[in-house]
C-alpha positions in Angstrom: -76.9 85.5 -12.6 -80.2 86.4 -11.2 -81.0 87.1 -7.5 -83.1 83.9 -7.4 -80.3 81.9 -9.0 -77.9 83.1 -6.4 -80.2 82.2 -3.5 -80.8 78.7 -5.0 -77.0 78.1 -5.4 -76.5 79.2 -1.8 -79.2 76.9 -0.5 -77.8 74.0 -2.5 -74.3 74.7 -1.1 -75.6 74.8 2.5 -77.4 71.5 1.9 -74.3 69.9 0.4 -72.2 71.0 3.4 -74.8 69.9 6.0 -75.1 66.5 4.3 -71.3 66.0 4.1 -70.8 66.9 7.7 -73.3 64.3 8.9 -71.6 60.9 9.7 -73.5 57.8 8.9 -75.6 56.4 11.8 -74.2 53.9 14.1 -75.0 50.3 13.2 -78.0 48.7 15.0 -76.9 47.4 18.4 -73.7 49.5 18.5 -72.0 49.8 21.8 -70.9 53.3 22.7 -67.6 54.0 24.6 -66.8 57.4 26.1 -63.1 57.0 25.7 -61.2 57.2 22.4 -59.7 54.0 21.3 -55.8 53.9 21.4 -53.8 54.3 18.1 -53.7 51.1 16.0 -50.6 49.0 16.7 -48.0 48.5 14.0 -48.1 44.9 13.1 -45.3 42.9 11.3 -47.0 41.2 8.4 -45.2 38.0 7.5 -45.4 36.0 4.3 -48.9 34.8 3.3 -49.3 31.1 3.9 -50.7 30.7 0.3 -51.5 32.7 -2.8 -55.2 32.9 -1.9 -54.7 34.5 1.5 -55.4 38.2 2.4 -54.1 40.1 5.5 -56.9 41.1 7.9 -55.4 43.7 10.2 -55.7 43.9 14.0 -58.1 46.2 15.8 -59.1 47.4 19.2 -62.1 45.6 20.6 -64.0 47.1 23.7 -64.3 44.4 26.4 -66.8 46.5 28.6 -64.0 47.8 30.7 -61.0 48.4 28.4 -59.8 48.1 24.9 -58.1 44.8 24.0 -56.0 44.4 20.9 -57.0 41.6 18.5 -54.0 40.7 16.4 -54.2 40.7 12.7 -54.3 37.4 10.6 -54.2 35.7 7.3 -57.5 34.7 6.0 -59.0 33.3 2.8 -61.7 35.6 1.4 -65.2 34.6 1.6 -66.5 33.2 -1.8 -67.0 35.9 -4.3 -64.9 38.4 -2.6 -61.1 39.4 -3.0 -60.2 42.0 -0.3 -60.8 43.0 3.3 -62.3 46.5 4.1 -61.0 47.0 7.6 -63.3 47.9 10.5 -62.9 51.3 12.2 -63.9 53.2 15.2 -66.2 56.2 14.6 -67.4 59.0 16.8 -70.9 60.3 17.2 -72.8 62.2 19.9 -73.2 59.0 21.9 -69.5 58.4 22.0 -67.2 56.0 20.0 -68.6 52.9 18.3 -67.1 50.2 16.2 -68.0 49.5 12.6 -67.0 45.8 11.8 -64.8 45.2 8.8 -66.1 43.2 5.8 -65.2 41.4 2.7 -65.5 43.2 -0.6 
């Protein structure tokens, strides 16, 4: 391998590492919270009320003063979707922000 090839491979490796280390930007209008959210609660998931229902797990919502637990629920997927991709708290330089869940 030539010297130029080794340099090119090194640059590509660094670019790949830098890109992988960058988190996606927060959604527009995201509210940043300084304090880490609590660990998710363990929920008891009962029997679905019908065959078309999907479990939408609970999550911590920021009220402006503290985190409040929003319990999970059974829901019928929106038309054309089959499963729920849960929301999650992410961290960036500005603090913690919530990325809403969505149907997939």
